[in-house]
C-alpha positions as CSV (number, residue, x, y, z in Angstrom):
1,M,3.0,12.3,-4.2
2,T,-0.1,11.9,-2.7
3,N,-0.6,9.5,0.4
4,K,-2.4,6.8,-1.5
5,L,-3.0,4.5,1.5
6,F,-5.9,7.1,2.1
7,T,-7.2,7.2,-1.3
8,Q,-10.7,5.7,-2.4
9,L,-10.0,2.2,-2.9
10,I,-10.3,1.6,-6.6
11,W,-8.0,-1.2,-7.2
12,F,-6.3,-4.4,-5.6
13,I,-5.0,-4.5,-2.5
14,V,-1.3,-5.5,-2.2
15,L,-0.3,-4.4,0.2
16,S,-3.3,-2.0,0.7
17,V,0.4,1.9,-1.6
18,F,4.2,6.4,-1.6
19,V,7.9,7.4,-0.5
20,G,7.9,11.3,-0.5
21,G,9.4,14.3,1.5
22,C,8.1,14.3,5.2
23,N,8.1,16.9,8.0
24,S,9.1,15.8,11.5
25,S,6.7,15.2,13.4
26,S,8.0,17.9,15.6
27,S,6.4,20.5,13.0
28,P,4.7,23.5,14.6
29,S,1.9,22.5,12.1
30,R,1.4,19.0,13.6
31,Q,0.0,17.7,17.0
32,I,1.5,14.2,17.5
33,E,1.4,13.0,20.7
34,P,4.9,11.5,21.5
35,R,4.0,8.1,22.6
36,A,2.0,7.6,19.4
37,D,4.8,9.0,17.0
38,K,7.0,6.4,18.6
39,V,4.9,3.4,18.1
40,L,4.2,4.3,14.6
41,R,7.8,4.5,14.0
42,Q,8.7,1.3,15.7
43,M,6.3,-0.7,13.8
44,S,7.4,1.5,10.3
45,D,11.4,0.5,11.3
46,A,10.5,-3.0,11.8
47,L,8.9,-3.7,8.5
48,A,11.6,-1.4,6.9
49,R,14.1,-3.9,8.2
50,S,12.8,-6.9,6.5
51,P,14.0,-7.5,3.0
52,S,11.0,-9.8,2.2
53,F,8.0,-10.6,3.9
54,S,4.2,-12.1,4.0
55,F,0.8,-11.5,5.7
56,T,-2.7,-12.4,5.2
57,A,-5.7,-9.7,5.2
58,A,-9.1,-9.4,5.2
59,D,-11.1,-6.2,4.2
60,Y,-14.2,-4.3,3.9
61,T,-14.9,-1.3,1.5
62,D,-18.1,0.8,1.8
63,K,-19.2,1.9,-1.8
64,R,-22.0,4.4,-2.1
65,H,-24.2,4.0,-5.5
66,D,-26.3,6.6,-7.1
67,T,-29.0,6.0,-5.2
68,G,-27.5,7.3,-2.5
69,Q,-27.3,3.5,-0.5
70,T,-24.0,2.3,1.1
71,A,-23.0,-1.2,0.5
72,R,-20.2,-3.1,1.8
73,F,-17.8,-5.3,0.3
74,F,-15.3,-8.1,1.6
75,R,-11.8,-9.3,0.4
76,E,-9.4,-11.9,1.5
77,L,-5.6,-11.3,0.6
78,D,-2.5,-13.4,0.6
79,I,0.6,-10.8,0.5
80,Q,4.1,-11.6,-0.4
81,V,7.1,-9.2,-0.9
82,K,10.5,-9.2,-1.8
83,R,12.4,-5.9,-1.7
84,P,13.1,-4.0,-3.7
85,N,11.3,-5.3,-6.7
86,R,9.2,-8.4,-6.4
87,F,5.5,-8.7,-5.4
88,Y,2.6,-11.2,-5.2
89,A,-0.8,-11.0,-4.4
90,Q,-4.1,-13.5,-4.1
91,I,-7.2,-11.7,-3.8
92,H,-10.4,-13.0,-3.8
93,G,-13.9,-11.5,-2.2
94,D,-17.6,-10.4,-3.0
95,E,-16.3,-8.5,-6.3
96,I,-13.3,-9.8,-6.9
97,N,-10.9,-12.8,-7.7
98,R,-7.4,-11.8,-9.3
99,T,-3.9,-12.9,-8.9
100,V,-1.1,-10.3,-9.1
101,W,2.8,-10.9,-9.9
102,Y,5.3,-7.9,-9.8
103,N,8.8,-9.3,-10.9
104,Q,11.2,-6.8,-11.3
105,D,10.0,-4.8,-14.3
106,T,6.9,-6.4,-15.4
107,L,3.7,-6.6,-13.9
108,T,1.0,-9.0,-14.4
109,V,-2.5,-8.9,-13.3
110,L,-4.8,-12.0,-14.1
111,D,-8.6,-12.1,-13.6
112,N,-9.2,-15.6,-12.2
113,Q,-13.1,-15.7,-13.4
114,K,-12.9,-14.6,-16.9
115,S,-9.3,-16.0,-17.4
116,Q,-8.0,-12.7,-18.9
117,Y,-4.7,-10.9,-17.5
118,A,-2.8,-8.0,-18.5
119,K,0.9,-7.5,-18.7
120,L,3.1,-4.3,-18.7
121,G,6.4,-2.9,-18.5
122,V,7.1,-0.9,-15.1
123,P,9.6,0.5,-13.2
124,A,12.1,-1.9,-11.4
125,R,11.3,-0.9,-8.0
126,I,8.2,-1.5,-5.8
127,E,7.5,2.3,-5.0
128,N,8.2,3.4,-8.2
129,M,6.0,1.0,-10.0
130,F,3.2,1.8,-7.5
131,D,3.8,5.6,-8.5
132,F,3.5,4.6,-12.3
133,V,0.3,2.7,-12.1
134,M,-1.2,5.8,-10.3
135,E,0.0,8.3,-12.5
136,K,-1.1,6.4,-15.7
137,Y,-4.0,4.7,-14.8
138,G,-5.0,6.3,-11.5
139,L,-4.7,3.0,-9.8
140,T,-4.1,3.2,-6.0
141,V,-3.3,0.3,-3.3
142,P,-4.3,1.2,0.4
143,L,-1.9,-0.8,2.3
144,A,1.3,-0.2,0.1
145,D,2.6,2.3,2.4
146,L,3.8,-0.8,4.3
147,L,5.7,-2.3,1.2
148,F,7.9,0.8,0.9
149,E,11.6,1.1,2.2
150,N,10.5,4.1,4.6
151,P,7.0,3.3,5.7
152,Y,7.6,5.9,8.5
153,A,7.8,9.0,5.6
154,V,5.1,8.0,3.7
155,L,2.4,7.2,6.6
156,T,2.9,10.5,8.3
157,E,3.6,12.6,4.9
158,S,-0.3,14.6,5.3
159,I,-0.8,14.1,9.0
160,L,-2.0,17.0,11.1
161,T,-2.8,15.3,14.5
162,G,-1.9,11.6,16.3
163,V,-3.3,10.7,19.5
164,Y,-2.0,7.6,21.7
165,N,-5.6,5.8,22.8
166,G,-4.3,3.1,25.0
167,L,-4.3,-0.5,24.6
168,D,-6.9,-2.5,22.6
169,R,-7.3,-5.9,21.3
170,V,-7.6,-7.0,17.8
171,D,-8.8,-10.7,17.8
172,S,-6.3,-12.4,20.3
173,Y,-3.9,-9.8,19.9
174,S,-2.8,-7.0,22.5
175,C,-2.6,-3.7,20.6
176,H,-1.6,-0.2,20.7
177,H,-4.6,1.8,19.3
178,L,-3.4,5.1,17.5
179,S,-5.7,7.6,15.6
180,F,-4.5,10.2,13.3
181,S,-6.4,12.6,11.0
182,Q,-5.3,14.5,7.8
183,E,-7.4,16.9,6.0
184,Y,-9.8,14.8,4.3
185,I,-9.6,11.8,6.1
186,D,-9.0,10.1,9.6
187,W,-7.5,6.8,10.4
188,Q,-6.7,4.4,13.0
189,I,-4.2,1.8,13.4
190,W,-3.6,-0.9,16.0
191,I,-0.2,-2.1,16.2
192,D,0.9,-5.4,18.1
193,T,2.1,-5.0,21.7
194,G,4.5,-7.9,21.2
195,D,8.4,-8.2,20.4
196,I,7.6,-7.7,16.8
197,P,5.3,-4.4,16.3
198,V,3.4,-5.4,13.1
199,P,-0.2,-3.8,12.2
200,R,-2.9,-5.7,13.0
201,K,-5.8,-3.3,11.8
202,I,-6.4,-0.1,10.1
203,L,-9.7,2.0,9.6
204,I,-9.9,4.5,7.3
205,I,-12.8,7.1,7.5
206,H,-13.4,9.6,4.2
207,T,-14.7,12.5,6.2
208,S,-15.1,14.4,3.3
209,K,-17.3,12.4,1.3
210,T,-21.0,12.2,1.8
211,G,-21.7,9.2,4.2
212,Q,-18.2,8.9,5.4
213,P,-17.3,5.8,3.7
214,R,-14.9,3.4,5.4
215,Y,-12.2,1.1,5.0
216,S,-11.6,-1.6,7.5
217,V,-8.6,-4.5,7.3
218,T,-7.3,-6.5,9.6
219,M,-4.0,-8.4,9.0
220,D,-2.7,-11.8,10.3
221,N,0.1,-14.5,9.7
222,W,3.0,-11.9,9.4
223,N,6.2,-13.6,8.6
224,L,9.0,-10.9,8.3
225,N,12.0,-13.6,7.8
226,T,10.5,-15.6,5.3
227,A,12.5,-17.0,2.6
228,L,10.8,-16.0,-0.9
229,P,12.2,-17.9,-4.2
230,D,12.5,-15.4,-6.9
231,K,10.1,-18.2,-9.0
232,R,7.3,-17.0,-6.5
233,F,6.9,-13.9,-8.2
234,Q,6.8,-15.3,-11.9
235,A,3.3,-15.3,-13.7
236,K,2.0,-18.6,-13.7
237,L,-1.3,-18.1,-16.5
238,P,-3.9,-20.9,-17.3
239,S,-3.0,-22.1,-21.0
240,Q,-6.3,-20.5,-22.3
241,A,-6.0,-17.1,-20.5
242,K,-6.5,-13.8,-23.0
243,L,-4.3,-11.0,-23.0
244,V,-6.2,-7.9,-22.9
245,S,-5.6,-4.2,-21.6
246,L,-5.2,-3.3,-17.9
247,E,-8.1,-1.4,-18.2
248,I,-10.3,-4.2,-18.7
249,V,-8.9,-6.5,-16.2
250,M,-9.3,-3.8,-13.6
251,K,-12.6,-2.7,-15.0
252,I,-11.6,1.1,-15.1
253,Q,-12.4,3.9,-17.8
254,E,-9.1,4.5,-20.3
255,R,-7.7,7.8,-19.9
256,E,-7.3,10.4,-22.8
């Protein structure tokens, strides 16, 4: 399974996407500083222990045009998760205004601007659902690693090196600043130093692509003990909404 957090962003962020085999950080093929590994594991464990949680995010994505110019696009997100098979996301920004509901075995994506929606049957588990849309449609969710049952295994799946950079600030939060490298990307994460070690910022640099485009996201309003009713994940569509294919809603080219 590919590490979807670090693929080119072409879908909505949900929490922005992998459980698979994972080598120990002590593997001779890796060079990860013990403190970097410890902090990343603490963050992952805090998320894994939460059966339902919510947060908000704001992200920037670089998009390179055929002319060689790079443009940066902004989005804001409201994410709610109830393991193992419920997820909600409200996403709006420069190029997007969508609502996503995942409820057990059904995924519904609404384009609020065009009042068009797609509805499809999917596997009844968050990680399996993300695998399904990746394999069938080529769609990835950069932050979805954080939604999985074992975030640590996913995040460390392809790591080559890891460094603890010390303390830094993200907005008003004191954070541990970690840097990691993989074959085609470098990524950094800032993790809250408080009692609950939630991620506050992630920066991804595509080192193998021309211009080294970047994806940056900050996260706030974390609630790891929120009580989310099941009805929150039931799609609420406007009466005039038209049913179309997922390819149309997501503006992707249909696969053979």
